[in-house]
C-alpha positions as CSV (number, residue, x, y, z in Angstrom):
1,M,108.9,-24.9,-29.5
2,L,108.2,-24.0,-33.1
3,I,104.6,-22.9,-33.3
4,R,103.1,-22.8,-36.4
5,N,100.5,-20.3,-37.0
6,M,98.3,-18.8,-39.9
7,H,100.4,-18.2,-43.4
8,T,101.0,-14.9,-43.9
9,Y,99.0,-14.5,-47.2
10,D,95.9,-15.1,-44.5
11,I,96.2,-11.5,-43.0
12,K,92.7,-10.8,-41.9
13,S,90.6,-7.4,-43.4
14,S,89.8,-6.8,-40.0
15,E,93.0,-6.3,-38.7
16,I,95.0,-4.3,-41.3
17,T,94.0,-0.7,-43.5
18,P,92.9,0.4,-46.4
19,K,95.1,0.3,-49.8
20,S,92.9,2.6,-52.0
21,A,96.0,5.0,-52.2
22,Y,98.2,1.9,-54.2
23,F,95.8,0.6,-56.1
24,S,95.2,4.0,-57.5
25,R,99.1,4.4,-58.1
26,R,99.1,1.2,-59.7
27,R,95.6,2.0,-61.8
28,L,98.2,5.3,-63.5
29,L,100.4,2.6,-63.6
30,K,99.0,0.2,-65.7
31,S,97.3,3.1,-67.9
32,L,100.9,5.0,-68.6
33,A,102.4,1.1,-69.5
34,G,101.5,1.7,-73.3
35,G,102.5,5.4,-73.5
36,S,105.6,7.6,-73.5
37,A,104.9,9.1,-70.5
38,V,106.9,5.4,-68.6
39,V,110.9,6.6,-68.8
40,A,112.7,3.0,-69.4
41,F,114.2,2.4,-66.1
42,G,117.3,1.2,-66.3
43,P,121.0,2.5,-65.0
44,Y,120.9,4.8,-67.6
45,A,117.6,6.2,-65.4
46,L,119.5,6.6,-62.1
47,N,121.2,9.6,-61.7
48,N,121.0,12.8,-59.4
49,N,117.7,13.5,-60.5
50,T,115.7,10.4,-59.9
51,S,112.9,11.0,-56.8
52,A,111.0,8.6,-54.8
53,A,108.0,9.5,-57.2
54,T,109.9,7.7,-59.6
55,K,107.2,4.5,-61.1
56,I,108.9,1.2,-61.7
57,P,107.4,-0.5,-64.3
58,N,107.1,-4.0,-65.6
59,L,107.4,-5.6,-61.3
60,K,107.6,-9.0,-61.7
61,R,104.5,-10.9,-59.7
62,T,105.1,-13.3,-57.5
63,K,102.7,-15.5,-54.8
64,W,104.2,-13.3,-52.3
65,T,102.6,-9.9,-54.3
66,L,99.3,-8.6,-53.3
67,K,96.8,-10.2,-56.2
68,S,98.0,-13.6,-55.2
69,L,97.5,-12.3,-51.8
70,G,93.9,-11.7,-52.7
71,E,91.3,-9.0,-52.2
72,S,91.2,-9.3,-48.1
73,V,95.0,-8.0,-47.8
74,K,94.8,-4.0,-47.1
75,L,97.8,-2.2,-47.0
76,T,99.6,0.5,-44.7
77,S,99.2,3.4,-46.3
78,Y,102.1,4.9,-48.3
79,D,102.2,8.0,-45.5
80,D,101.9,5.6,-42.7
81,I,105.1,4.1,-44.4
82,T,106.7,7.2,-45.2
83,S,106.6,9.0,-41.7
84,Y,106.5,6.4,-38.9
85,N,109.9,5.2,-39.4
86,N,113.4,3.9,-37.0
87,F,116.3,5.9,-39.0
88,Y,118.7,7.1,-36.4
89,E,120.9,8.4,-38.8
90,F,118.3,11.0,-39.3
91,G,117.4,10.9,-35.9
92,T,115.6,9.2,-33.3
93,S,112.1,10.4,-33.3
94,K,109.7,8.3,-35.9
95,G,109.0,11.4,-37.8
96,D,112.8,12.5,-38.3
97,P,113.8,10.5,-41.3
98,K,111.0,12.2,-43.3
99,R,112.1,15.8,-42.2
100,N,115.8,14.9,-42.4
101,A,116.5,12.7,-45.2
102,R,116.2,15.0,-48.3
103,L,119.7,15.3,-48.0
104,L,121.4,12.3,-48.6
105,K,122.5,12.1,-52.1
106,T,121.7,8.3,-53.6
107,R,123.6,8.8,-57.1
108,P,125.7,7.6,-58.3
109,W,126.0,5.0,-54.8
110,T,128.7,2.8,-54.5
111,I,128.5,-0.7,-52.4
112,I,132.5,-2.1,-51.6
113,V,132.0,-5.8,-51.6
114,D,134.8,-7.6,-49.4
115,G,135.1,-11.0,-47.3
116,H,135.5,-14.4,-48.4
117,T,134.1,-13.7,-52.3
118,E,135.3,-14.2,-55.3
119,N,134.2,-11.2,-56.6
120,P,135.2,-8.2,-54.6
121,G,135.4,-5.0,-55.6
122,R,133.9,-1.4,-55.4
123,Y,130.0,-2.0,-57.2
124,A,128.4,0.7,-59.1
125,F,124.4,0.0,-56.8
126,E,123.1,-0.6,-60.4
127,D,125.5,-3.6,-61.5
128,L,124.3,-5.4,-58.5
129,V,120.8,-4.6,-58.8
130,K,119.2,-6.3,-62.3
131,F,116.5,-4.5,-62.8
132,D,114.6,-7.3,-65.2
133,Q,113.9,-9.0,-61.7
134,L,112.5,-6.5,-59.9
135,E,109.2,-8.1,-58.1
136,E,106.9,-6.6,-56.2
137,R,106.0,-8.5,-52.7
138,V,103.6,-7.9,-50.3
139,Y,105.4,-8.8,-46.8
140,R,104.2,-8.1,-43.0
141,F,106.8,-6.1,-41.6
142,R,107.1,-6.1,-37.6
143,C,109.1,-3.7,-35.4
144,V,110.7,-4.6,-32.0
145,E,108.6,-1.9,-30.4
146,A,105.3,-3.8,-31.2
147,W,104.0,-2.5,-34.1
148,S,103.8,-3.8,-37.4
149,M,103.0,-2.8,-40.5
150,V,102.0,-4.7,-44.2
151,V,104.6,-2.8,-46.9
152,P,104.4,-3.6,-50.5
153,W,108.4,-3.9,-51.4
154,V,110.3,-3.9,-54.4
155,G,113.1,-5.2,-54.5
156,I,115.2,-8.7,-55.7
157,P,116.1,-11.8,-54.1
158,L,119.4,-11.6,-51.9
159,A,120.2,-15.2,-52.5
160,N,120.3,-13.3,-56.6
161,I,123.2,-10.9,-55.7
162,I,125.1,-13.3,-53.8
163,R,125.5,-15.9,-56.2
164,K,126.1,-12.9,-58.3
165,L,129.4,-12.4,-56.1
166,G,130.3,-15.9,-55.5
167,P,131.2,-16.2,-51.7
168,T,133.5,-18.8,-50.5
169,S,133.3,-22.1,-49.3
170,N,134.6,-20.3,-45.8
171,A,131.8,-17.7,-46.1
172,K,129.4,-18.8,-43.0
173,Y,127.9,-14.9,-42.8
174,I,127.3,-11.9,-44.8
175,A,127.3,-8.8,-43.0
176,F,126.0,-5.0,-44.4
177,E,127.0,-1.6,-43.4
178,T,125.1,1.8,-43.8
179,L,126.2,4.8,-45.0
180,A,127.8,7.1,-42.1
181,D,128.1,10.6,-43.3
182,S,127.8,13.9,-41.2
183,K,127.1,16.2,-43.6
184,Q,124.2,14.1,-45.0
185,M,123.0,12.4,-41.9
186,P,122.5,14.5,-38.7
187,G,121.6,11.6,-36.8
188,I,125.6,10.4,-36.8
189,R,126.2,13.7,-35.1
190,S,124.9,11.8,-31.8
191,R,125.8,9.3,-29.8
192,V,122.8,7.3,-29.8
193,L,125.4,4.3,-31.4
194,N,128.3,3.3,-32.5
195,W,128.3,4.0,-36.2
196,P,128.7,3.0,-38.8
197,Y,125.3,0.5,-38.5
198,V,125.8,-2.6,-38.9
199,E,124.3,-6.1,-39.5
200,G,124.1,-9.3,-40.4
201,L,122.9,-12.5,-41.4
202,R,123.6,-16.4,-41.3
203,L,124.6,-17.3,-45.2
204,D,121.6,-20.0,-45.2
205,E,119.1,-16.9,-43.8
206,A,120.4,-14.4,-46.5
207,M,119.9,-17.6,-49.1
208,N,116.2,-17.9,-47.9
209,P,113.9,-17.2,-50.9
210,L,111.8,-14.7,-48.7
211,T,114.8,-12.3,-48.0
212,L,114.6,-9.2,-50.1
213,M,117.3,-6.2,-51.3
214,A,114.5,-3.8,-51.4
215,I,115.1,-0.7,-53.9
216,G,111.1,0.4,-53.6
217,L,107.4,0.4,-52.4
218,Y,104.2,1.1,-53.3
219,G,105.7,0.7,-57.1
220,E,107.7,3.4,-56.6
221,I,111.8,4.2,-55.7
222,L,112.2,4.2,-52.7
223,P,112.1,7.0,-50.2
224,N,115.6,8.1,-48.7
225,Q,113.7,7.9,-45.6
226,N,113.3,4.0,-45.7
227,G,116.2,3.3,-46.6
228,A,117.0,4.4,-50.6
229,P,119.0,3.4,-52.9
230,I,118.7,0.1,-51.9
231,R,118.4,-1.8,-48.1
232,L,117.9,-5.1,-46.6
233,V,114.2,-7.2,-46.0
234,V,114.0,-10.1,-43.7
235,P,110.5,-10.1,-43.0
236,W,110.4,-13.0,-40.3
237,K,112.8,-10.9,-38.1
238,Y,112.6,-7.7,-36.7
239,G,112.7,-4.3,-38.6
240,F,116.1,-3.5,-37.3
241,K,117.7,-6.7,-38.7
242,S,116.5,-5.2,-42.2
243,I,119.7,-2.3,-42.4
244,K,119.1,0.5,-44.8
245,S,120.5,2.6,-47.3
246,I,123.8,-0.2,-47.4
247,V,127.6,0.6,-48.9
248,R,129.1,-2.3,-48.0
249,I,128.4,-6.4,-47.8
250,T,131.4,-8.5,-46.4
251,F,131.2,-12.5,-46.3
252,S,132.4,-13.7,-43.0
253,E,133.5,-16.9,-41.4
254,E,132.6,-15.5,-38.3
255,Q,129.2,-14.4,-37.0
256,P,129.7,-10.5,-37.3
257,P,129.0,-7.6,-34.9
258,T,125.4,-6.1,-34.7
259,S,125.2,-2.1,-33.9
260,W,122.0,-3.2,-31.5
261,N,123.8,-6.4,-29.9
262,L,126.9,-3.8,-29.4
263,S,124.8,-1.1,-27.9
264,A,122.7,-3.5,-25.7
265,P,123.1,-7.1,-26.1
266,R,120.9,-8.3,-23.2
267,E,118.2,-6.6,-25.3
268,Y,118.7,-7.4,-29.3
269,G,120.2,-10.9,-29.9
270,F,121.7,-12.0,-32.9
271,Y,119.1,-13.7,-34.9
272,S,116.4,-11.3,-33.6
273,N,113.7,-13.5,-35.0
274,V,110.0,-12.4,-34.2
275,N,109.1,-14.4,-31.5
276,P,106.2,-13.9,-29.2
277,E,107.5,-16.3,-26.4
278,V,110.7,-14.1,-26.0
279,D,110.1,-10.1,-24.4
280,H,112.2,-7.9,-25.0
281,P,113.2,-7.0,-20.9
282,R,111.5,-3.6,-21.2
283,W,108.0,-4.6,-22.7
284,S,106.3,-8.0,-24.1
285,Q,106.0,-9.0,-27.6
286,A,103.2,-11.4,-27.2
287,K,101.0,-8.6,-29.0
288,E,101.0,-5.6,-31.4
289,R,99.2,-2.8,-33.3
290,L,99.1,-2.9,-37.0
291,L,100.1,0.8,-37.6
292,G,96.9,2.7,-39.1
293,G,95.0,-0.4,-38.0
294,P,91.4,-0.7,-36.7
295,T,90.8,1.7,-33.4
296,N,89.0,0.6,-30.6
297,M,85.7,2.9,-28.6
298,L,88.4,4.9,-26.8
299,G,90.4,5.2,-30.6
300,F,93.7,3.6,-29.5
301,V,94.8,0.9,-32.4
302,T,93.6,-2.5,-31.1
303,K,96.1,-5.4,-30.4
304,Q,96.6,-8.6,-32.7
305,P,98.5,-12.0,-31.6
306,T,102.2,-11.6,-32.5
307,L,102.5,-14.3,-34.8
308,M,105.8,-16.6,-34.7
309,F,108.3,-15.9,-37.4
310,N,106.1,-13.2,-38.0
311,G,103.7,-15.5,-39.7
312,Y,106.1,-17.0,-42.3
313,T,107.0,-20.2,-39.8
314,E,106.1,-22.3,-43.2
315,E,108.9,-20.8,-45.1
316,V,111.5,-20.6,-42.3
317,E,111.3,-23.1,-39.2
318,G,113.6,-25.3,-40.6
319,L,116.5,-22.6,-40.5
320,Y,116.4,-23.1,-36.6
321,Q,115.8,-26.8,-36.0
322,G,117.6,-28.3,-32.9
323,M,118.0,-24.4,-31.5
324,D,116.8,-22.9,-28.7
325,L,115.1,-19.9,-29.5
326,N,114.8,-18.7,-26.1
327,R,118.6,-18.4,-26.0
328,H,119.5,-17.2,-29.8
329,F,116.9,-14.8,-29.8
């Protein structure tokens, strides 16, 4: 049964963390916007010297941006978002990606497109991402381990890229693959997963307006540990569906394999929608803790109820009409 919960842009200020760091960045960007200090941002600017501190000017604002969400919304801090990560290619501890991802070279970056598409080939990252389409979107982001964030992503709707690539009528799914390079990614040397990391969506899920290909956060270029130079963001699903550092996109007729489903099929299904009624076999998914959120008298972050589809029921419930979400988890 689908349960309608509060809308995502009704997040309570008492449940989320301060956004002062973000507003200071936004004020700086605004003050620079009219001067020579802002470098034109386009394909020619993305080179080996481009860093995560690079500002991204002239972002489009949508109904999912901070302004329209209202002043009651506060963001998870930049430090928390960039230092508490799951990116096993760089290590299994939450702090490993920040320590080890500095080795990753993200320029130049090539993405292979194949499968049931009218436009297969090898694409430079800059050829797939049109910078005049970049948007700023604030999404609730939920990890399967029962912690969550509120993240200001920068990216473009995946649907824009899909339309450019022209999937054929045989394409029912879209699959993604992460870079697997042991020289740059020390976690690849472990056997915690079968590399490369792979993920996938139904094509209608991928075309949903919420599904984003992110290239930045907090108005800046995406840090390596967060999936630079390009990653998927699917806000109504658990975080591991939002594959990072993508090097291949494949349009397929059959449901593609996914890394965590291959590794532990009883624990991680293909759909992986946030659903408080379906527990992980080793823990409950009914409640979550917001990273950096309010604490109780003992200093522990307080729990809050998990929202169906992570709060995006209105936008995505139609994708799953008639499905048993306990079986198709």
